[in-house]
Steps between C-alpha positions, in 0.01 A plus 500: 500500500367833443415419142327176611290691758402770246397227258269350755352838577414546137348157457283546793388864456501511117140375448314741728719805384443428135124437566481835674686672213276359231188599701642857531570530133152369417329732747710802382424416130126468585500825688687679220257352238212614695654847544538522123138402433375854543205384716472756797489289804671197352783714378558656849484167676730340254760778536490471880545127482797526269672760723425305812640169374806682364571675835424194723676237295845515668360534856274209411780271397688598800216396723505166308864471569442565871234231513731259317775598745283393783359188353847362391679606816262486800187310411483109464746509204726721703623194706684383179659839439615532862657163491714564187876454570551872423566794737166681558644831384595351169133385449370829588748676259388277227128575565582875525700512188222316308247748639716799379537341158116449468436847622731651235336278231164621628601862449592415137155327459341815644637698212315262268176531703537876492532511115183279483321732741619816307366377163144468614505825692672690217221386263241601760626860521593531129877496524762301323483143610857403423657413840856548365426841406336580830807353674735701288321823586489419867868423513579820300308703766685320786845559334411866437452584878717236674874431485627152462601492869132587601365236265739245641393597859131464404549155356715393799218616742247304300695176517582571861132539591401172336801322649422625858140397467604145419748486778250629752247230390759229525611635845132493614458138384813372666471693832126426506564121464750481793391304809345806670249551227495147348167398658323785321578334153473766230381749756856535629654639182193718450540647855872562455436672174249725640719610800784547251284702257377733783859550634628574154236766437592672817867498411433617145290784617750628760806465249306669222412794718855536644740419217561826317554354152281435196471515124326802353513767235833678457621757246557236216229242585497264799784463742570451874368778715502589868151486651337563846195296475442492868510884513246515211264262675532695819426822315217353293362143604345462164839543313596194296848604391388622164711351217766376731599131549630474860799256526461448873338163443829355382689466841219308679425290196866388455552456879178289550570298193856418624378413835223266358755340276735430800232384733335265239833350418563450874154329533589262216854413632352417842251266338143654549291260713213340311326354805 
């Protein structure tokens, strides 16, 4: 059953996702070409365009996934999805698994977009335009200062942040489509998302300031260090933590993501009202 559900997810969402990907590649290529042109204003605008598309590509396709999630689950076509003879949690699991797979694929596409963006900007500033050489140099610099454990933690945090973002959007759509918000249409999910976002920012700020752990410079490169960010801020309100990466954002991020997963699955299993 899961395979069948995933197949339907792909058939329904493939066209807009592929269209968005093609547009992103063309825009990045156009921006990179403009950056390499050497024309003062055109080069700068092209470089900005290429970088912006590269950075926003994955968040953009995740928004597309959230819109598709709403259309296929709670709009008019949602009636069909809700009447499938399958437990709601199973349908939600298939949609979430598909979203995660698309996100990971999107991160791989981002590498391609980044390579295209680099080529134009490298020519613009007179550097070697070979993206493989640039990637090799960048990786060598990372390995030189960070242990395999730190690298693994960094990659894990990157994936966690994207996964959490997707889960929170799906949560907002599901809770915002329940009977208490249903009359608001798409406004319900948007309202829930705004409230969740504000609450999340408060939790992140408090946790970052109070959890005394981060990643920063150590004797042989980068490593885990004890920090007192709250003390630094109280002593100097303009302090930004320097070269430290506070890890206090992890507990609330994980906790809120797990709660969102549980509450969304509960919403599905109780058959969200469409009236």
